[in-house]
N, C-alpha and C positions, 0 to 999 in steps of 0.2 A: 255849421251843418247843413243850413240851406243851400249854401254855395255848392257844396260838395254833391248834393243832390241834384242841382241844376246842371253841374259839369257831367255827371252819369248819364242824365238824360241826353245831353246834347251827344255824348258819345254814341249811346244807343242810336239815335237819329243819324249820325254819321255813318254807322254800320248799315243801318237800312238803305240810305242813300248808295252806299257802295255796292249793296247786294244787288239793288235795283238796276244800276249800270252795268254790273257784271254778268246777270243771269237772265235779265229781262221779266223775273217775277218778284213778287215780295216775297220773303221768306220768314218764318214764324222767330221772333227774336226774344231772348230772356237776356237781361243784365248778368254778366259773368258772376259767378260766386267771387266772394272777397273775404280777406281774413286770413290769417294764420292756418295752415295745413288743408284749405282748401282744394279739393280735387280739381284738375284742369279740365276744361270743357273737352269732350272727345271731337276730333275731327278725323274725317275720312269717310269710307264707303262699307256699308254692311249689305251683305247679299242675303234677302230671306227667301225661304220656301213658304211662301203664303199659303195658309190653310184654306179650305173651301168654307164659305159662311160668313167672311169678314171682309170689308172694304179695305182697300190699300191705305186710306187715310188713318183706319183703326189700327192697322199693323204698324203703322208709324208711330202712331200714338203709343202703342205699347213699349216701343224702342224708346221714345222719348221720355217716357216715364221713369224706365230701368237707368238710362244713361244720363239723363237730363243733359243732352247738348243744347248749346246757346240756338241752334239752327237745325232744323230737320226738313227733308223734303224727299218725296219718292220721284223716280223719273221715268213713269209710265205706269197707269193704271191698270190694274186686273180688275176685272167684274168681280163681285162676291161669291160666286158660283165658281169663279175660275181659280186654278192653283198655281204655284210655281215660282218661277225667278221674280223677286221683287227687288229692284236695286234702291237703297236708301241712302242719300247723302247726309253727313253730319257736319255742324260747325261751319268752316271754311270751305267745305268740300260743296257745299250748296251753290257757291259761286262757280263751279265748274259742271252744274247738272246738265247744262246744254250740251255738252259734249258726250253725255251718256245718252240723254233723250233720243238722240237721232240715230242710235245704232240699230242694226238689222236686228231681228227677232226669231225665232224657232218655236212652234207650237206643235203640241200633239192633240189632235181634236177629234171629237167622236161626234159623228153627223147621224141624226134619226130622219130616215126619210118616210114620206108619206102623212106627216104632221107639220103643220107650219103654225107658229105662235106670233102672237102679236110683238114680243120682245125679241123675237129669233133665237131664244134659247129656251131650256126648260122651265125658267120661272114665270113665263107668261102664260096667257091664255089661248087655248086651241082656237085658230080661227078658219082652218081649212085643213082637209083630209083628202088623201089621193090613194086610189088603189093599183094605179100604174106601177108595173114592176120592171126591173132590167137586170142584166147579168154584170158579172164582175168587170169583164172586158168592156162594156160599154161606160161603165164608170171610170176605169182606167184610162179611158180614151179621151172622157170628157174633162178629167182632170188636167190633162196634158195641154187643155187649151187655155187655161187659166195661166199657166206660166209666161212670165214677160211682164211687159208694162202694160197696165189697162187703166182705165178710169172706174173707179168704184163710188157708188152711193153711199153716203153716209147713213146709217140705220136711223130711225126715227127716234129710238129709245138711246140716245148717245148724249155725251155733255158738251158737243158742238153748240156753239152759240150761232143763233140766227135773230136778226134785229134785237141782239141783247139779250136773249132769253136762251137757256139750254133748251136743245131739242127734247129730252125726256120730259121737262116740264110742260112743255105745250102739247106732247103727245097724251101725257097723263089726264089733260085738261080737255082733250079732244079737239085741239086746234090744229088744222092742217095746213101746212106750210110747203113751200117746195123744197126738197132735200137737197142739200149741197151734194156736188161730185168733186172727188180728188183723184189726182193721178198716184198710182201706187205702184210698187213693183214686186210679183212674186218670184223670187229667185229659185225657188224649187218647190214641187209639191208631188207628195208620192202616196200610193194606197200602202197602208200597213196590214190593214185586214179587212175583210168584208163578210159580214153574215146578216142576211136581211132581219131587220130593216137598218141595221147600224153598220156604219164604215168609220174605221180609224185611219186618217191622215195625218202626214207630217207635211207642214208648211214652213218655210223660210220666206220671209217677206221684209219690205221696208217698214220703216216708220210710218203710221197712218193707217195700216191696213186693219180692217175689221174682219175678224174671223167669222163672225156671227153672220156678217152680209154675204161674205164668201160662201158658207153653207148654204144659205137661201139660194144664191145664184146658180151654184153646183145642182141643186134640187130642180131648179126651173129649168136649166139646161137639158136636164134629164126628162123634162116633161112631168115633173113630179112637184112634190113640194117637201121642205125639209127644215130642221132646227138643229141647233147645236145642242147637244145634250151633256156634253163634258169639253173642257179645254184647261190644258196644262201647259204653261210656257216654260219651257226647257232650257232657253238660252236668251241671253240679251248681249251682243257682241261678243266678248270675250269671258261673261260671267254666264257660268252653267250651274245647274243642279248640284253636281258632285262638290261644289263649294259653297252651296248655299245651307244656311242656317234654318233649321226648323224651330220656330218660336213657340214654347210650350208655356203654360201658365207659371210652372215653377223655374222656368229658365234662370240660372243664376246670373247676375250682373258681370260676375268675372268672365263667363262665356261668351257675353257679348262683346265685352271690351277686348278679348283676345280675337274677336272675329272682325274688327275693324281694319280695313285694309288701307294702307297710306294712300294718299291721293295720287302721288307720281306713280304708284304700282297700279292703281286703278284706272289711271289713264294712259297706261303703257300702248294703249293701240294708236296713239298718237307719235309722231315722230318726236325725237328730242335734239335739243341743242344744249352743248353744256358751257358752264361759266364757272371759272376757277380763280381768276386775278381778282385781288381784293378791289381794286379801282372800279372795275365794271360791275361788281357786286355791290358796292356801295352806292353808284349810280342808279342800278336797278332797285335798290331799297327805297330810293328818292323818286321811282317811278320812271325812270329813264332808261334807255339803251345806250352803251357806248356806240359813238356813230362808227369807229372803225369795226368794231365787232359786228354790228347792223349790216354794214355793206358787204362784209364776207358771207354770213349767214344769209343774206338775202339772195345771193347767188347759188348758195347750196340749196336753198328751199324755194327757188323760184317758181317751181311748178306744184308746189304745195297748196291746195286751195283751203286747208282747214288748218287749225290752231297747231302750234308747234309747242312743247315742252321746254321751258327754259330751265335746267337742272344744273344744281350746284355740286362742287366735289362731295358734299356729305349724302350724295343722291337724294336730295329734297328738292320738291318742286318749288320753283321761286316764281314762276309766272307762266302764264299763256302768252303766245305771242302770234299774230297773222301776218306771216311776211309778205302777203299780196294786198294788204290794205294801204289805202293811201293817205297822206296827211290832210285831217279835216274831214275824213270819212269816218265809218264806224269804228268804234274803239279798237285798237290794235294791239294793247297790252293790257293783261290783267294780271296785277301783282299779288302774290300770297306772302303771308308771314313766314318768314324761314331765317 
């Protein structure tokens, strides 16, 4: 009995190490259920429409409680006051979370002009007011100046670490530090409506863009002050609101189970290479690529800087492969159970 327990603990530690190598972050692990008739641990992706008033972690915890996946993680935090698309990875899909985190995102944001808060949103304390007004054409013109690549200051109330501590922790204690700056890309920004003192805009942007900071910067460029009064994320890569599940208190487990997207489908934004012969499949299960197959497919995907899906004849994701990686460099092959 003691030996069985030790073996189980060793298997869990091996899975933890594998996940760390695969996605770069520790994921929550639970020993899989055992015994006759035990349900299989779910694996795949769920797209939630996160409601206002809860954290992304709490939304993930609700799904975890209902489905009991071995591992779970979200792929991009939404502030508690924000709503919309929240992509969760379950089970083995957590090892592919890095292929979703970096996807472009689209937001519908409401900016309130004339009032600035310390958190740059409606949850903070008012620190400045302005009576300066402007017209809709002035706003539209200023919005256009934000399109493209730019350098954005990270908000002081954010989870970014400085000297090993979260910025929001330092800010709550009144500790002033130099705020980091990062390059982002605003792919598009448009004015949806304007009725003083509020404007609704749609923003499509790269990973790492803070819409709260964008709202503040727009206000400053109009010689005014502003904060974000509402935020709704409408898209993360191919995941949109029309396929998002609204998680209610009495949501049936069966509905959640039906909403799990297979990993191969969830990663369909990545190019695919197919593997069908038994010999190559056998080598891949042992963590190796058939040299002849690899040579042919390196030529096919030689300009691809991202991961390539290796898909079996059963249309299952067998592995992620980086054809431009060099031997001895970063991990070039990530094999999944298939």
